[in-house]
N, C-alpha and C positions, 0 to 999 in steps of 0.2 A: 384451534386458533393458530393462526400464523403470525409471526412477527417479522418485520422487515426494517432494515436500516440501510441507508444510502450514505456513503462517505465520499465526498468530493474533495479532491486535493488540487490546489493550484500549484503547478510545478514551474521550475526555472528552466523552461525550454524542453524541446522534444528529446534531446539527448538524456536529460535527467529522467524523463518519463520512461524511456526505453530501458534505462538501467534499473530503475526502481521495479518495473514490472518483471524484468528478467530475474532480479534477485528474489522477488516474492513468489514467482511462479513455482519453483521446485517444492516449496513448503505447502502449496495449496492444490496439489494435484489430486490427492485422495482425501475426500472429506467424510466426516462421520455421516451415518445414515440420517436423512431428514434435514441436512444442512445444504443449502444451495449458496454458492458464491460465484458471482460473475464479476469480471474485471474488464473495464473498457478504458483504453487510453486514446487520447486525442492530443493535438498540439497544445502543450502547456497545461494539461489536465488529466487526472486519472480518477475514475469513478469505480467504487467498489459497492456492489449490491449484495447484501447478506440477507438470507431468508431462512427461517427455521420455524418449527412448530413450538419451540420453546423460547421464551423471551430471554432467559438466562444464557442460552446457547448463542443467540444472536448478539447479545451484549458482550459476552466473553470473546466472541470471534472478532468483533469490532475493536475491542481493547487489545487483543493480540495483534491485529493489523496495525493499530496505532503504535504499539511498542516496536514492531518490526520496522515501521516507517521511520520512527524516531532514530533507531539504530542506523538505518540506511543513511539518514540525513547526517548523522555525526560522522560516519565513515566517509561519505561523499564529500563533505566539507573538508575533512582532514586530507583526503587524497587529492583534492583539487586546489589546495592552498600551499604556498611555500613561504615560510617566514611571515605568516599572517597576511600575505597578499595573494590574491587570486592569480593562479598560474596562467589564465587566459589573457590577463592584462598585458 
């Protein structure tokens, strides 16, 4: 039996998407046997497709991705704000 999970993220622009994917890419180059992970980025969206023969592996991979994405979001927001205001403003 194979399990599959698709995680779609709405992103705040293409720059955010490129940064997120570049940060996650080094961690996801070598995968355990039987685990497939594909990542696709488009303007304002990132899609992660996780597939494994084990439901627990699929779920734990998605949870790990969500933790990494949450950490990225915290760092991204802190690095792009100054005194509580958006630096781009």
